N, C-alpha and C positions, 0 to 999 in steps of 0.2 A: 385364543389362546384354542390346541390343536388338542382332539381326547386321548392317552395311549391306545395304543392300538388294540388293549385284553381291555378297558372295556367299554362291556354291553351294553346298544345300546338300546332303546325304550320307549316307545312311545303308546300313547291312553292314549282308549279311544272307552269316549261314557261319557251319558247326560248329565252326571249331576260334579256341580265343579263341588262341591266339600267332600267330597271320597275322591278326584281327584287328587284336586291340594293332598287330602294323606296320606295316597299311595304315594305323591309324590316323597315328600316328608319319612315318607318312612324308607327308601328307596339312597334319597340319597345319606342316609346311614352306613353302607356298605360302597366300598371306594369302587371296588368292579360293575357298577351298575349308572346308568345312569339316563335320567328321560330327557329325551329330545324336541322332545313334540310332546302336544296335549289336542286331540280332537273332539267337539260335545257332539258329533252329528257322523253317520257315514259316505257323508258326500265329504266331509274335511278334512275324516281320517284317510280315504285311498287317497286321497288327493299328496297329505302330508308321505302317506308310506312311500309311492310313489316316489317323494322329493324326494324326501332321508337316504329311506332306503333301513331302516332301522335291524340292530337285530332281532330284535324281542317289539309283538304284542300284544296285547290287555286290552281285552274286547270284551263289551258289554255287549250283554245277551238283551236284555230286553232294551231298546232306547226306541220315541217316535220319530213315523215316520217311517224308516230305515230300521229295522230289526235288525240284530249282529247278526243273526245266519244273511241275514240277507247283505250287507255291509262282508261278512267273511266274504261271499264268493262273490264281488264287488271285484274285491283281495288282490285272490286266485283268478278270477279271469282278469286279468287286471298284468299278469304276470309278476305280484309281490311273492318272494322266495323269505319273507322273515319268517323266525317261528311266531306262532299267529294262539295264544291260550289264551281260550276266553273265559271269564270271569265276571259270576254268576250269583244269583239270588235262588236258583234253577237246578234240581234237581233231577228236573222229568224226563225219562231213560229215553221217552223222544229226539227231545235236545241234547244229550251229552250223544247219539246216534248219530242223529243230525251233523252232530258238527264237528264232526269227526269223517262222515259221510263228504263232508263238502271242503274237508281239507284244514281239520284246527289239527294243530301240536298238541292238546291237551287244554284243560277242561279244575276250573280249579270254581269254588266254591267262593261264597266272600264273608260266607262265617269262619275261615281261618285265620290262626292267627297271622300276626305280625311275622315273628322267628320264621312258622315256614311260608313262605310266601317267598322271606327274602331268599330260601333255601330251594323254596319251589321254579324260584325265577334263574338263581344259579344252577341248582339244574337244566332245564329245560333250554340255557347257555348256553351248556357245555353237551349240548346237541342230545340230549334223553327227554321222553317226551313224559310229560309230568300229567296228572288225575290227581284230585282230593280220593283220599280214603276208603268215601264210604261206593267211591262207584266205578274200583276196580272189576267191578260184579258184571257191573252191565260196560262198560269196557270191553270186559274179556270176549261178550254175547256180541259186541259191535265187528269187535277183530276176526271172533270164528264169524264169523257173517265174510266178507272181504268182499269185495269187489274186487268182478268176471276178470277171473285175465290171461282167456283166451284173448281178447282185445289188447293184450298187453306181449311189444313182440322185439323181443331180446335181442334178436339181428337185426334188428334198426338201430342198437345202440353202438359207439364208438369206441372203439379202447380205452380212451381217457373215460368217458363215461361213465365206465364197469368199473373200473377202477375206481368214482366217485361212487355209484350206486353201494355198491360190500365196505366204504366208509360211510356212506352214512346211517344204513344200515344197522354200522358200529356204535351208532351213536356217538359220530363223531361231529362236529362244530362248522360254520365255514371258515372258521380265522381254521382251525385243526384240521382240515382238511389240504388248507392249501399252504401251511407249513411240512407238510408230511408229504405232499410232490412237489413242493417246490415251487408253487406257484404263485401267482396277485388272485389274492379274496375278489375282485371280482371276475376274475375265470375262473372259479369256480362255481359262483351263482348265472352267471351266463349257462353250465354248463350244465346245472339242476338245472333250470330254466327250461333249456332244452331237450331234455331226458324224462321231466314229467311229464311234456306235451308229447314225448311220441308213444311214450307206456301212458298214458292217458289217465294219469295217476294227478291226484291234489295238495299232496303231504307228502311230507318226511315220514310219519305214523304210516300213512298206505308207501308207500317205498322198505317204506322196516317191514312192511305186514306182503309185498306183492318175492320179496329176495326170500323170503323164510318159506314162502309156499310155493315157489320155484328152485328154491337146494341150492341156489350158488356159494 
């Protein structure tokens, strides 16, 4: 049976089966969210992400063999444009900053209340960046440092890519961008892959910061 188009598909990548089961059961309480796949390690996670193309990926930071940060980098290098949320026990500043620089779209601490986790997942699905409350100061510092925008060439973007980059910065999800521009969601994803590569950016968070810096 085909899932409704408004359902947000989620991939869980975490080496703890009990935690995956608990999170999956929690997500099942929200009719707008659907777990479409689970992986216990980075290699399987990247394989499933490229195969399933989920809307969201909930990624553990501390995993054996391949860390969450290395998995994150592998996902972005593979061209995965899903919104990726780090899900971890670590509130270490360097972990937060590194995750954002490597292309994470959010960073959540595992002691989050169940209701708040569902709220954050829905916010992320709507195109918003999500982060645990106590990490906001670290986030502000990380984004202020930014990426060197000299490497980004606005002239390299097509007219459609310029439209899409502004909508990304406005917090719109791929589904909403597709509706607004009256194009297929798959086409939006292709455009996003191209513009990220052209601008040497790795996530929608960096796109939003870059747009602000360029005063578009």
